[in-house]
N, C-alpha and C positions, 0 to 999 in steps of 0.2 A: 504494500500500500504506500502511496505517496502522501506527503504532507505539504499542504499549500498554506503559505503565510499571506494573509490578506489584511485589509483594513476596511472599515465601513465606508460606504459611498465611493468605492474605487471601481470605475468602469472596467478597467482591464481585469481586475480581480473577479468581478461579476461575470465577465465574458469567459474567462478561462474556466471558472466553476461550471458555467452552463455547458461549455464544450465537453468537459469531463463527465458531467451528468448525462449528456446526450450520448456519449460513447460508453456509458455504463462503467466508468472507471471508478473504483473505490478510492476515496481519498479522505484524509483527515484535515480539517481546516483549523488553523490557529489564527485568531484575529489579533493583529498587533496593536489594536487600540487598548488591549488589556495589558497593563504594565508588566505583569509577570511573563506574558508571551513576548513582549518587546525585549525584555531582558534576555530571554532565551534566544531570540532571533539575533540580537547583537552578539551574543557569545558564539553562535553558529557562524555568523559572517566573519567575525574576528578570526576564528580558527581556520576558516577557509581563505583568509587573506583578502577578502572582498571589501572594497570601500565604496560607499555611496550607491549600493544597488537599488533597483527600482522594483517596487511591489507590482504584481505578485512574485513571490519567490517560492520555488518548489524544491523540496528535499526528497530525493529518491531513496529507495530502500538501501542502495549501496552506500549512502551517506553523501553522495555528490549533490551539489545544489546548482540551481540556475535561476537567474532573475530575469525580469522582463527585458532589461536592457542588454542581456547576454544571449538573446535569441531563444527565448523561452518556447515559443511556438515551434520553431525549427527543431529544437531539442526533443520536444514531445513527439513530433512527427518521426524523427530519426529513431526514437525508441519504440515506435509503433503504438504509442498511446493515443495519439490523435490521427 
């Protein structure tokens, strides 16, 4: 299962969630508006060496992550998810 980090009122976040639901992909959503989730996300990004990524951010089962500014949709297509 993949984890998607989102925020409220984020058009790209809503779009990617809709696409995942349409493809019947199981995912867990973490809303970064929640301080504890944001803290976890910052730790994840720091460990990955990413600076200033753009939501949505997806963490794959293998621990790799991709953000919207890193070709999120392309990565999901390459992995056969979308």
